[in-house]
N, C-alpha and C positions, 0 to 999 in steps of 0.2 A: 867294405861291401865288397863281395867279390863278383867279379863281370865275366861273362862268357862271350865267345866269339860273337853269338848271335845278338847278344845282349848290347854289346858294344855296337855292332852294326846297326842296330835299331835306335840307339840313343844318338848316333851319328846322323841317322836318316832324319829323325826328328829335329835335331838342331839345324839341319840343313833346310828342312820345310821351315821351320820357323823364321830363318834367314830370307828366304825365298819370298815367303809371305810378308815379311817386313817390308821389302822393297819392291812390292807387286810383281815380281818376276814370275810369270804365270807359266812361263815355259818351264822353268825350275821347278815351281809347283808340281806342275804334270810329272816331271821326271821322277822328282822324289816319292809323288804317290804312286807310280809305277813300280818304282823300286822297294820301297815299302811294302806294298801288297804282295809281291811277288816274294820277299822275304818272310812275311807274315804266313804266305800260303805254305813256304818250307818248312817254318816254324810248327805250323797246325798239324803236319806230317808226322811229327814226333810225339810221343806219348807223354814222355817225362820232361817237364819243362822245370827250368831252375827260377829260384826265387828272383834272380837279377832280369830274367827274361819276362817275367810277370811286370816287374818294374817299369823296364823297358817299354812293354806294350802299353801300359797306363800313361806312360810320357808320349807315345806315339799318338794314343787316342785324343789326348789333351790337344796336341798341335793340328790333329785333323780338324776336331771340333772348332778350335781358334780360325783355321785356315777357311773353313766352311761358313763359319760366321761373317768373316770378312768378304768372303765371296758373295754372300747373300746381300750384304751390304753395298759393296761395289754394283752389284746387279740392280738393286733397286734405285741408285744413285742414277747410273746410265739410262734406266728406264724412265725415270723423271728428267732426265735432260733430253732424252728421244722425244718425249710428249712435249716438252716445251719448244724444243725445235721445229716440230710439226705443227705446232699451234702458231708460232710466230709464221712459219713459211705460209700456212693457209691464211694468215691476216696480210701479209706482204702479196699474195695472189689476190685475193679479195681487193685489197686497197688498188693494185695495180689494173685488174679489171675495171673497176670504178672509175679510174683514172681514164682508160681508154674509152670508156662510154662517155665521161663527161667531155673529153675533147671532140667526139665525134659529134655531141650535141652543139658545139659551137660552131660548127661548119654551116 
């Protein structure tokens, strides 16, 4: 399998994206996303792509999909945790207010 300089850079970017996603390093994910988008834009400007570049782009697409799926999962989990937090906070406030009112009734 013949590689081109661009396909090698795309494959390296895909591997870095996979690694950053695996450890949930969102800053590294954002950097790889920017770098890969810039590289894909340069590649899009050329009319004649090599087979290795098509294969590398498929790899990048797969990694992007996996990363986006994990981000969506993390977002749902965070939203659920925030909902629970707010529900618990509301319950604590209601309990505290009820406690304050009950203490005032004893006076």
